[in-house]
ROSE-4610 file (N, C-alpha, C; in Angstrom, 1 decimal, always signed):
// ROSE-4610
residu = [X/X/X/X/X/X/X/X/X/X/X/X/X/X/X/X/X/X/X/X/X/X/X/X/X/X/X/X/X/X/X/X/X/X/X/X/X/X/X/X/X/X/X/X/X/X/X/X/X/X/X/X/X/X/X/X/X/X/X/X/X/X/X/X/X/X/X/X/X/X/X/X/X/X/X/X/X/X/X/X/X/X/X/X/X/X/X/X/X/X/X/X/X/X/X/X/X/X/X/X/X/X/X/X/X/X/X/X/X/X/X/X/X/X/X/X/X/X/X/X/X/X/X/X/X/X/X/X/X/X/X/X/X/X/X/X/X/X/X/X/X/X/X/X/X/X/X/X/X/X/X/X/X/X/X/X/X/X/X/X/X/X/X/X/X/X/X/X/X/X/X/X/X/X/X/X/X/X/X/X/X/X/X/X/X/X/X/X/X/X/X/X/X/X/X/X/X/X/X/X/X/X/X/X/X/X/X/X/X/X/X/X/X/X/X/X/X/X/X/X/X/X/X/X/X/X/X/X/X/X/X/X/X/X/X/X/X/X/X/X/X/X/X/X/X/X/X/X/X/X/X/X/X/X/X/X/X/X/X/X/X/X/X/X/X/X/X/X/X/X/X/X/X/X/X/X/X/X/X/X/X/X/X/X/X/X/X/X/X/X/X/X/X/X/X/X/X/X/X/X/X/X/X/X/X/X/X/X/X/X/X/X/X/X/X/X/X/X/X/X/X/X/X/X/X/X/X/X/X/X/X/X/X/X/X/X]
num = [1/1/1/2/2/2/3/3/3/4/4/4/5/5/5/6/6/6/7/7/7/8/8/8/9/9/9/10/10/10/11/11/11/12/12/12/13/13/13/14/14/14/15/15/15/16/16/16/17/17/17/18/18/18/19/19/19/20/20/20/21/21/21/22/22/22/23/23/23/24/24/24/25/25/25/26/26/26/27/27/27/28/28/28/29/29/29/30/30/30/31/31/31/32/32/32/33/33/33/34/34/34/35/35/35/36/36/36/37/37/37/38/38/38/39/39/39/40/40/40/41/41/41/42/42/42/43/43/43/44/44/44/45/45/45/46/46/46/47/47/47/48/48/48/49/49/49/50/50/50/51/51/51/52/52/52/53/53/53/54/54/54/55/55/55/56/56/56/57/57/57/58/58/58/59/59/59/60/60/60/61/61/61/62/62/62/63/63/63/64/64/64/65/65/65/66/66/66/67/67/67/68/68/68/69/69/69/70/70/70/71/71/71/72/72/72/73/73/73/74/74/74/75/75/75/76/76/76/77/77/77/78/78/78/79/79/79/80/80/80/81/81/81/82/82/82/83/83/83/84/84/84/85/85/85/86/86/86/87/87/87/88/88/88/89/89/89/90/90/90/91/91/91/92/92/92/93/93/93/94/94/94/95/95/95/96/96/96/97/97/97/98/98/98/99/99/99/100/100/100/101/101/101/102/102/102/103/103/103/104/104/104/105/105/105/106/106/106/107/107/107/108/108/108/109/109/109/110/110/110/111/111/111/112/112/112]
x = [+7.2/+6.7/+7.8/+7.2/+8.1/+8.4/+9.6/+10.0/+10.2/+11.3/+11.7/+11.8/+11.2/+11.5/+12.0/+13.0/+13.5/+13.9/+14.3/+14.6/+15.7/+15.6/+16.5/+16.7/+16.1/+16.4/+15.1/+14.9/+13.7/+14.3/+13.6/+14.0/+12.7/+12.9/+11.9/+12.3/+11.6/+11.8/+13.2/+13.8/+15.1/+16.2/+15.8/+17.1/+16.8/+18.0/+18.0/+18.1/+17.3/+17.5/+17.7/+18.4/+18.8/+18.5/+17.7/+17.3/+15.8/+15.0/+13.6/+13.4/+12.2/+12.0/+10.4/+10.2/+8.8/+8.9/+7.8/+7.6/+6.5/+6.8/+5.9/+5.5/+4.5/+4.2/+5.4/+6.2/+7.2/+8.7/+8.8/+10.2/+10.3/+11.5/+11.6/+12.5/+12.2/+12.9/+13.5/+14.9/+15.4/+16.0/+16.4/+17.1/+16.0/+14.8/+13.7/+13.8/+13.9/+14.1/+12.9/+12.5/+11.3/+12.0/+11.3/+11.6/+12.0/+11.2/+11.4/+11.4/+12.5/+12.8/+11.8/+11.1/+10.1/+8.7/+8.5/+7.2/+6.9/+5.7/+5.4/+4.5/+4.8/+4.1/+3.8/+3.0/+2.8/+3.9/+4.9/+6.1/+6.8/+6.8/+7.5/+7.0/+5.7/+5.0/+4.9/+5.7/+5.5/+5.6/+6.6/+6.7/+5.5/+5.1/+3.8/+2.6/+2.3/+1.2/+1.0/+2.0/+1.8/+1.6/+1.5/+1.1/-0.3/-0.8/-2.1/-2.1/-2.8/-2.9/-4.2/-4.5/-5.7/-5.5/-4.4/-4.1/-2.7/-2.5/-1.1/-1.0/+0.0/+0.2/+1.5/+1.5/+2.7/+3.0/+4.4/+5.0/+5.7/+5.2/+5.5/+6.7/+7.5/+8.6/+8.4/+9.5/+9.5/+8.5/+8.7/+7.9/+6.7/+6.6/+5.4/+5.6/+6.9/+7.2/+7.2/+7.0/+6.9/+5.4/+5.1/+4.0/+3.5/+2.3/+1.8/+0.9/+1.3/+0.6/-0.8/-1.9/-3.3/-3.5/-2.8/-3.0/-2.9/-2.1/-1.7/-3.0/-3.6/-4.7/-5.9/-6.1/-7.1/-7.1/-5.8/-5.7/-6.0/-5.4/-5.6/-7.2/-7.9/-9.3/-10.0/-9.6/-10.3/-9.8/-8.9/-8.5/-9.1/-9.9/-10.4/-9.4/-8.3/-7.2/-7.3/-7.3/-7.3/-6.0/-5.9/-4.8/-4.7/-3.5/-3.5/-2.0/-2.0/-0.7/-0.7/+0.5/+0.6/+2.2/+2.5/+4.0/+4.4/+5.8/+6.2/+6.0/+6.2/+5.9/+4.5/+3.5/+2.2/+1.8/+2.5/+2.3/+2.8/+3.9/+4.5/+3.6/+3.1/+2.1/+0.9/+0.4/-0.8/-0.6/+0.6/+1.1/+0.8/+1.6/+1.6/+0.3/-0.7/-2.1/-2.7/-2.6/-3.3/-2.9/-1.5/-0.8/-1.4/-2.0/-2.7/-3.9/-4.7/-5.9/-6.0/-4.9/-5.1/-3.8/-3.9/-2.8/-2.4/-1.3/-0.9/+0.6/+0.8/+2.2/+2.4/+3.7/+3.9/+5.2/+5.0/+6.1/+6.6/+7.9/+8.1/+9.4/+9.2/+10.2/+10.8/+12.0/+12.5/+13.0/+13.3/+13.7/+12.7/+13.0/+12.2/+10.7]
y = [-251.8/-253.1/-253.3/-253.5/-253.9/-255.3/-255.6/-257.2/-257.6/-258.5/-259.1/-257.9/-258.1/-257.4/-258.3/-257.9/-258.6/-257.5/-257.9/-256.8/-256.0/-254.7/-253.7/-253.6/-254.3/-254.3/-254.6/-253.9/-254.1/-253.9/-254.6/-254.4/-253.8/-252.7/-251.9/-251.9/-252.2/-252.2/-252.7/-253.7/-254.4/-253.7/-252.6/-251.8/-252.1/-252.5/-252.8/-251.5/-251.2/-250.2/-250.8/-250.2/-250.6/-249.4/-248.4/-247.3/-247.2/-246.6/-246.4/-245.7/-245.9/-245.4/-245.0/-243.9/-243.5/-243.9/-244.6/-245.0/-244.1/-243.3/-242.5/-243.3/-242.8/-243.6/-243.5/-242.5/-242.4/-242.4/-242.4/-242.5/-243.0/-243.3/-243.8/-242.7/-242.3/-241.5/-242.3/-242.6/-243.3/-242.4/-243.2/-242.5/-241.6/-242.1/-241.4/-241.4/-240.2/-240.2/-239.5/-239.8/-239.3/-238.3/-237.3/-236.4/-237.2/-238.2/-239.0/-240.4/-241.1/-242.2/-243.2/-243.6/-244.7/-244.3/-243.0/-242.4/-241.6/-241.8/-241.1/-240.0/-238.7/-237.6/-236.8/-235.9/-235.1/-234.5/-233.9/-233.2/-234.3/-235.5/-236.6/-236.8/-236.3/-236.6/-235.3/-234.3/-233.0/-233.2/-233.9/-234.2/-234.9/-235.8/-236.7/-235.8/-235.0/-234.3/-233.2/-233.0/-232.1/-232.9/-234.1/-234.9/-235.1/-235.6/-236.0/-237.6/-238.2/-239.7/-240.1/-241.3/-241.9/-242.5/-243.2/-244.0/-244.0/-243.9/-243.8/-245.1/-246.0/-247.3/-247.1/-247.4/-247.2/-248.7/-248.9/-250.1/-249.7/-250.2/-249.8/-250.6/-251.3/-252.1/-253.6/-254.3/-255.8/-256.3/-255.7/-256.1/-255.2/-254.1/-253.1/-252.2/-251.9/-251.0/-249.6/-249.2/-247.7/-247.2/-246.3/-245.8/-244.5/-244.4/-243.5/-242.3/-241.0/-240.0/-240.0/-240.0/-239.9/-238.8/-237.6/-236.7/-237.1/-238.1/-238.5/-239.1/-240.2/-240.7/-239.7/-238.7/-237.9/-236.8/-236.4/-235.4/-236.1/-237.2/-237.9/-238.2/-238.7/-238.8/-237.5/-236.4/-235.1/-234.8/-235.3/-235.1/-236.0/-237.0/-238.0/-239.2/-239.3/-240.2/-241.5/-242.6/-243.9/-244.1/-244.5/-244.8/-246.1/-246.8/-248.2/-248.4/-248.9/-249.1/-250.6/-251.2/-252.6/-252.8/-254.1/-254.4/-254.3/-253.9/-253.7/-254.8/-256.0/-257.2/-257.0/-256.8/-256.8/-255.6/-254.5/-253.3/-253.2/-253.8/-254.0/-254.8/-255.8/-256.8/-255.8/-255.2/-254.4/-253.3/-252.6/-251.6/-252.1/-253.4/-253.9/-254.1/-254.6/-255.0/-253.7/-252.7/-251.4/-250.7/-250.9/-250.1/-250.3/-251.5/-251.9/-251.1/-250.6/-249.9/-248.5/-248.1/-246.8/-246.0/-244.6/-243.9/-243.9/-244.7/-245.0/-244.5/-244.1/-243.8/-244.8/-245.3/-246.1/-245.5/-245.5/-245.2/-246.3/-246.8/-248.0/-248.0/-248.2/-248.4/-249.8/-249.9/-251.4/-252.2/-251.5/-252.2/-252.4/-252.7/-252.7/-253.3]
z = [-160.9/-160.3/-159.0/-157.8/-156.8/-156.9/-156.9/-156.9/-155.4/-155.3/-154.0/-152.9/-151.6/-150.6/-149.5/-148.9/-147.5/-146.6/-145.4/-144.4/-144.8/-145.1/-145.4/-146.9/-147.9/-149.2/-150.0/-151.1/-152.0/-153.6/-154.4/-155.8/-156.4/-157.2/-157.7/-159.3/-160.2/-161.7/-161.9/-161.3/-161.5/-160.7/-160.0/-159.3/-157.8/-157.0/-155.7/-154.9/-153.9/-152.9/-151.5/-150.8/-149.4/-148.4/-148.9/-147.9/-148.1/-147.1/-147.3/-148.7/-149.2/-150.5/-150.6/-151.5/-152.1/-153.4/-153.7/-155.3/-155.9/-156.7/-157.5/-158.8/-159.4/-160.8/-161.7/-161.8/-162.7/-162.3/-160.9/-160.5/-159.0/-158.5/-157.1/-156.4/-155.3/-154.5/-153.4/-153.4/-152.3/-151.2/-150.2/-149.0/-148.4/-148.4/-147.7/-146.2/-145.7/-144.1/-143.6/-142.3/-141.6/-140.5/-140.1/-139.1/-137.8/-137.5/-136.3/-136.8/-137.1/-137.8/-137.9/-136.7/-136.7/-136.5/-137.0/-136.8/-138.2/-138.7/-140.0/-139.7/-140.1/-139.7/-141.2/-140.9/-142.3/-143.0/-142.2/-142.6/-143.6/-143.2/-144.0/-145.4/-145.6/-146.9/-147.7/-147.5/-148.2/-149.7/-150.2/-151.6/-152.1/-151.4/-151.9/-151.9/-150.9/-150.9/-151.9/-152.8/-153.9/-155.2/-155.1/-156.3/-156.4/-157.5/-157.5/-157.7/-156.8/-156.7/-156.0/-156.1/-155.6/-154.1/-154.1/-153.0/-152.4/-151.1/-150.6/-149.8/-150.1/-149.5/-148.7/-147.5/-146.6/-146.0/-146.2/-145.6/-144.2/-143.1/-141.8/-141.3/-142.2/-141.8/-141.8/-141.6/-141.7/-140.5/-139.5/-138.3/-138.1/-138.8/-138.7/-137.6/-137.2/-136.1/-136.3/-137.5/-137.7/-137.4/-136.6/-136.2/-137.0/-137.2/-138.1/-137.2/-137.4/-136.6/-137.3/-136.4/-136.8/-137.8/-137.9/-138.7/-140.0/-140.5/-141.8/-142.4/-141.9/-142.6/-142.6/-141.6/-141.4/-142.6/-142.9/-144.0/-145.4/-145.6/-146.8/-147.0/-145.9/-146.1/-146.5/-145.9/-146.3/-147.7/-148.2/-149.7/-150.6/-150.2/-150.8/-151.3/-150.7/-151.0/-150.0/-150.6/-149.8/-149.2/-147.9/-147.2/-146.8/-147.0/-146.6/-145.9/-144.8/-144.0/-143.6/-143.8/-143.4/-143.2/-142.8/-142.9/-144.3/-144.5/-145.8/-146.8/-146.4/-147.3/-147.8/-147.0/-147.4/-148.3/-147.8/-148.5/-150.0/-150.1/-151.4/-152.4/-151.8/-152.6/-153.0/-151.9/-152.3/-153.3/-153.1/-154.1/-155.5/-155.8/-157.1/-157.6/-156.7/-157.0/-157.5/-156.7/-156.9/-158.3/-158.4/-159.5/-160.8/-161.0/-162.2/-162.6/-161.6/-161.9/-161.3/-160.4/-159.7/-159.9/-159.6/-159.4/-157.9/-157.8/-156.5/-156.1/-155.0/-154.5/-153.2/-153.2/-152.0/-151.2/-149.9/-149.1/-148.2/-148.4/-147.7/-146.8/-145.5/-144.5/-144.6/-144.8/-145.2/-144.0/-142.9/-141.7/-140.6/-139.4/-138.2/-138.6]
């Protein structure tokens, strides 16, 4: 469960993280870096794409400044995976809601 989120910090299952994270069903990958810091591309999702999941929720930052390469939602759609992107606060809430009924992965940019 994702708890409080504020600019640059998020709490997940009682543990505080101060770097971008990917939340898998059974573990958290912290210190998630993208090839081009404020742009999400397919290369940034290599670990995720090998997993089995229904939905990918992406937090685009506090102000929503992380952009998403159009190839990302296109590939996910081809694989039958739902893609949701929003500001990180809204994405965290959506992740928590979906986690109750779906196999969901979340990738969250904590700043910008």
